[in-house]
C-alpha atoms as a printed R data frame, in Angstrom:
    type eleno elety resid chain resno       x       y       z
1   ATOM     1    CA   VAL     A     1  65.302 121.637 123.050
2   ATOM     2    CA   SER     A     2  65.977 124.983 125.061
3   ATOM     3    CA   GLN     A     3  69.734 124.872 124.768
4   ATOM     4    CA   SER     A     4  71.054 127.850 122.366
5   ATOM     5    CA   ARG     A     5  73.351 125.628 120.702
6   ATOM     6    CA   TYR     A     6  70.051 123.387 119.493
7   ATOM     7    CA   TYR     A     7  68.000 126.232 117.635
8   ATOM     8    CA   HIS     A     8  66.954 124.401 114.431
9   ATOM     9    CA   TRP     A     9  63.829 123.319 116.171
10  ATOM    10    CA   ILE     A    10  62.708 127.003 115.560
11  ATOM    11    CA   ASN     A    11  62.277 125.940 111.860
12  ATOM    12    CA   TYR     A    12  60.037 122.827 112.801
13  ATOM    13    CA   ASP     A    13  56.409 122.182 111.587
14  ATOM    14    CA   ASP     A    14  54.090 120.074 113.951
15  ATOM    15    CA   ILE     A    15  55.335 116.803 111.916
16  ATOM    16    CA   LYS     A    16  59.053 117.339 111.718
17  ATOM    17    CA   LEU     A    17  58.516 118.022 115.605
18  ATOM    18    CA   ARG     A    18  56.464 114.809 115.767
19  ATOM    19    CA   ALA     A    19  59.224 112.973 113.902
20  ATOM    20    CA   ARG     A    20  62.068 114.217 116.105
21  ATOM    21    CA   PHE     A    21  60.653 113.567 119.478
22  ATOM    22    CA   ILE     A    22  59.510 109.739 118.051
23  ATOM    23    CA   SER     A    23  63.177 109.321 117.165
24  ATOM    24    CA   ALA     A    24  64.777 110.353 120.228
25  ATOM    25    CA   GLN     A    25  62.446 108.057 122.110
26  ATOM    26    CA   ALA     A    26  63.392 105.278 119.841
27  ATOM    27    CA   ALA     A    27  66.922 105.958 120.439
28  ATOM    28    CA   LYS     A    28  66.506 106.304 124.380
29  ATOM    29    CA   ARG     A    29  64.935 102.717 124.269
30  ATOM    30    CA   GLY     A    30  67.451 101.567 122.137
31  ATOM    31    CA   THR     A    31  70.020 103.019 124.900
32  ATOM    32    CA   GLU     A    32  68.008 101.118 127.439
33  ATOM    33    CA   LEU     A    33  67.664  97.809 125.840
34  ATOM    34    CA   HIS     A    34  71.231  97.777 125.250
35  ATOM    35    CA   ASP     A    35  72.224  98.561 128.957
36  ATOM    36    CA   LEU     A    36  69.460  95.595 129.935
37  ATOM    37    CA   ALA     A    37  71.043  93.366 127.657
38  ATOM    38    CA   HIS     A    38  74.195  93.937 128.824
39  ATOM    39    CA   ALA     A    39  73.563  93.618 132.667
40  ATOM    40    CA   ALA     A    40  71.990  90.391 131.710
41  ATOM    41    CA   ILE     A    41  74.869  89.290 129.878
42  ATOM    42    CA   LYS     A    42  77.338  90.389 132.464
43  ATOM    43    CA   LEU     A    43  75.370  88.448 135.638
44  ATOM    44    CA   GLY     A    44  74.852  85.687 133.156
45  ATOM    45    CA   VAL     A    45  71.038  85.660 133.384
46  ATOM    46    CA   LYS     A    46  69.779  84.044 130.351
47  ATOM    47    CA   LEU     A    47  66.357  85.254 128.980
48  ATOM    48    CA   PRO     A    48  63.566  82.941 127.589
49  ATOM    49    CA   LYS     A    49  64.392  81.554 124.641
50  ATOM    50    CA   SER     A    50  62.519  82.943 121.650
51  ATOM    51    CA   GLN     A    51  62.988  84.174 118.180
52  ATOM    52    CA   LYS     A    52  63.109  87.728 119.911
53  ATOM    53    CA   THR     A    53  66.300  90.413 118.935
54  ATOM    54    CA   LEU     A    54  67.009  90.707 122.663
55  ATOM    55    CA   ASN     A    55  66.660  87.398 123.805
56  ATOM    56    CA   MET     A    56  68.747  85.674 120.949
57  ATOM    57    CA   TYR     A    57  71.705  88.541 121.532
58  ATOM    58    CA   VAL     A    58  71.680  87.852 125.029
59  ATOM    59    CA   ASN     A    59  71.825  84.134 125.135
60  ATOM    60    CA   ASP     A    60  74.272  83.808 122.383
61  ATOM    61    CA   ALA     A    61  76.539  86.211 124.051
62  ATOM    62    CA   ILE     A    62  76.317  84.384 127.476
63  ATOM    63    CA   GLY     A    63  76.596  81.186 125.373
64  ATOM    64    CA   TYR     A    64  79.829  82.259 123.883
65  ATOM    65    CA   LYS     A    65  81.268  83.648 126.692
66  ATOM    66    CA   MET     A    66  81.536  86.975 125.326
67  ATOM    67    CA   ASP     A    67  82.763  90.322 126.642
68  ATOM    68    CA   VAL     A    68  80.218  93.439 126.318
69  ATOM    69    CA   GLU     A    69  80.902  96.977 125.850
70  ATOM    70    CA   GLN     A    70  84.802  96.073 125.056
71  ATOM    71    CA   LEU     A    71  86.704  99.225 123.814
72  ATOM    72    CA   LEU     A    72  88.686  98.488 120.765
73  ATOM    73    CA   PHE     A    73  91.488 101.051 120.652
74  ATOM    74    CA   TYR     A    74  94.069 101.847 117.780
75  ATOM    75    CA   SER     A    75  94.663 105.434 118.530
76  ATOM    76    CA   ASN     A    76  92.689 108.832 120.051
77  ATOM    77    CA   ASN     A    77  91.669 109.232 116.179
78  ATOM    78    CA   CYS     A    78  90.216 105.624 115.822
79  ATOM    79    CA   PHE     A    79  88.440 103.535 118.315
80  ATOM    80    CA   GLY     A    80  85.293 102.099 118.978
81  ATOM    81    CA   HIS     A    81  82.913  99.627 121.516
82  ATOM    82    CA   ALA     A    82  81.843  96.326 120.338
83  ATOM    83    CA   ASP     A    83  78.547  95.336 122.004
84  ATOM    84    CA   ALA     A    84  79.994  91.837 122.491
85  ATOM    85    CA   ILE     A    85  83.468  90.274 121.586
86  ATOM    86    CA   SER     A    86  85.291  87.095 122.238
87  ATOM    87    CA   PHE     A    87  88.654  85.554 120.885
88  ATOM    88    CA   ARG     A    88  89.028  82.126 121.723
89  ATOM    89    CA   ARG     A    89  91.211  79.178 119.651
90  ATOM    90    CA   ASN     A    90  91.686  81.846 116.864
91  ATOM    91    CA   HIS     A    91  88.095  82.300 116.300
92  ATOM    92    CA   LEU     A    92  87.155  86.252 116.720
93  ATOM    93    CA   ARG     A    93  83.556  86.778 117.172
94  ATOM    94    CA   ILE     A    94  81.912  90.077 117.336
95  ATOM    95    CA   HIS     A    95  78.029  90.298 117.814
96  ATOM    96    CA   ASP     A    96  75.955  94.069 117.503
97  ATOM    97    CA   LEU     A    97  72.446  94.624 118.989
98  ATOM    98    CA   LYS     A    98  70.834  96.499 116.585
99  ATOM    99    CA   THR     A    99  67.245  98.202 118.110
100 ATOM   100    CA   GLY     A   100  66.266 100.314 115.258
101 ATOM   101    CA   VAL     A   101  64.376  99.066 112.293
102 ATOM   102    CA   VAL     A   102  66.264 100.311 109.727
103 ATOM   103    CA   LYS     A   103  68.394  97.641 108.082
104 ATOM   104    CA   THR     A   104  72.268  97.969 108.714
105 ATOM   105    CA   SER     A   105  75.187  96.504 107.464
106 ATOM   106    CA   GLU     A   106  78.207  94.373 108.454
107 ATOM   107    CA   HIS     A   107  80.583  97.005 107.992
108 ATOM   108    CA   GLN     A   108  80.967  98.810 111.603
109 ATOM   109    CA   LEU     A   109  81.755  95.008 112.602
110 ATOM   110    CA   GLU     A   110  84.288  95.056 110.126
111 ATOM   111    CA   VAL     A   111  85.932  97.905 111.643
112 ATOM   112    CA   TYR     A   112  85.788  96.566 115.104
113 ATOM   113    CA   ALA     A   113  87.561  93.388 113.793
114 ATOM   114    CA   ALA     A   114  90.381  95.701 111.985
115 ATOM   115    CA   LEU     A   115  90.660  97.403 115.404
116 ATOM   116    CA   PHE     A   116  90.894  94.025 117.196
117 ATOM   117    CA   CYS     A   117  93.870  93.030 115.519
118 ATOM   118    CA   LEU     A   118  95.622  96.423 115.197
119 ATOM   119    CA   GLU     A   119  95.194  96.446 118.592
120 ATOM   120    CA   TYR     A   120  96.166  92.751 119.593
121 ATOM   121    CA   SER     A   121  99.028  92.260 116.920
122 ATOM   122    CA   VAL     A   122  96.763  89.532 115.237
123 ATOM   123    CA   SER     A   123  96.769  89.053 111.504
124 ATOM   124    CA   PRO     A   124  93.237  88.831 110.057
125 ATOM   125    CA   TYR     A   125  94.563  85.832 107.738
126 ATOM   126    CA   ASP     A   126  95.633  83.571 110.893
127 ATOM   127    CA   ILE     A   127  92.159  83.386 112.532
128 ATOM   128    CA   THR     A   128  88.511  82.935 111.485
129 ATOM   129    CA   ILE     A   129  86.187  85.835 112.077
130 ATOM   130    CA   GLU     A   130  82.198  85.778 112.529
131 ATOM   131    CA   LEU     A   131  80.351  88.897 112.605
132 ATOM   132    CA   ARG     A   132  76.624  88.813 113.868
133 ATOM   133    CA   ILE     A   133  74.113  91.553 113.764
134 ATOM   134    CA   TYR     A   134  70.880  90.811 115.591
135 ATOM   135    CA   GLN     A   135  68.118  92.984 114.548
136 ATOM   136    CA   ASN     A   136  64.168  92.815 113.666
137 ATOM   137    CA   ASP     A   137  64.178  89.323 115.384
138 ATOM   138    CA   GLU     A   138  66.975  87.958 113.041
139 ATOM   139    CA   VAL     A   139  70.294  87.148 113.333
140 ATOM   140    CA   TYR     A   140  72.521  87.579 110.179
141 ATOM   141    CA   VAL     A   141  76.064  86.081 110.082
142 ATOM   142    CA   PHE     A   142  79.060  87.247 107.756
143 ATOM   143    CA   ASP     A   143  82.166  85.665 107.706
144 ATOM   144    CA   GLY     A   144  84.976  88.182 107.815
145 ATOM   145    CA   ASN     A   145  87.299  88.393 104.830
146 ATOM   146    CA   PRO     A   146  90.859  88.762 105.775
147 ATOM   147    CA   ASP     A   147  91.658  90.546 102.592
148 ATOM   148    CA   LEU     A   148  89.020  93.248 103.246
149 ATOM   149    CA   ILE     A   149  89.608  93.240 107.028
150 ATOM   150    CA   GLN     A   150  93.207  93.865 106.063
151 ATOM   151    CA   ARG     A   151  92.417  96.760 103.556
152 ATOM   152    CA   ILE     A   152  90.586  98.643 106.572
153 ATOM   153    CA   MET     A   153  93.552  97.901 108.726
154 ATOM   154    CA   ASP     A   154  95.728  99.759 106.324
155 ATOM   155    CA   LYS     A   155  93.132 102.554 105.954
156 ATOM   156    CA   ILE     A   156  93.014 103.143 109.499
157 ATOM   157    CA   VAL     A   157  96.905 103.175 110.208
158 ATOM   158    CA   ASP     A   158  97.407 105.396 106.949
159 ATOM   159    CA   PHE     A   159  94.618 107.756 107.928
160 ATOM   160    CA   ASP     A   160  95.784 108.220 111.515
161 ATOM   161    CA   ILE     A   161  99.301 109.185 110.401
162 ATOM   162    CA   LYS     A   162  97.652 111.664 108.356
163 ATOM   163    CA   ILE     A   163  95.883 113.027 110.591
164 ATOM   164    CA   GLU     A   164  98.607 113.234 113.240
165 ATOM   165    CA   SER     A   165 100.395 115.142 110.448
166 ATOM   166    CA   MET     A   166  97.717 117.387 110.215
167 ATOM   167    CA   ARG     A   167  97.548 118.248 113.657
168 ATOM   168    CA   GLU     A   168 101.135 119.107 113.850
169 ATOM   169    CA   GLU     A   169 100.786 121.244 110.844
170 ATOM   170    CA   GLY     A   170  98.133 123.247 112.984
171 ATOM   171    CA   LEU     A   171  95.393 122.441 110.667
């Protein structure tokens, strides 16, 4: 809080201070849970079978022989890290561990699928895509829609060209 660029705290009241502190602690815990999950997956250490988010995520990733924290890179303008990913027998599987309580959507995973297809020159029409979100002791499974993934790919390519053009213009 003492860094000069983070001066907004001077306008906080006690309620806002408490909310920001709780939010920061939750983010820290989320990072630590991700680190724990990724270490367990890399080491092949399954967790006790249960309906707990972390346990299901770790055990599924190990069972599907997934890579963790995989960089998906199209350009310096568009890239990301998939929590867990595998591509075998023309089946792309991307899993995301969410430690917060606010329900999320599959859109982030659709972008990861698009990045994968762009990076590895794979058509989304030639593969099957399964996207999973692990959150609040639930597993949400989505089938990747090739039309949507292709539209995202097209937008990434288009926006990348536009961003590079703006850079060349000195904007």
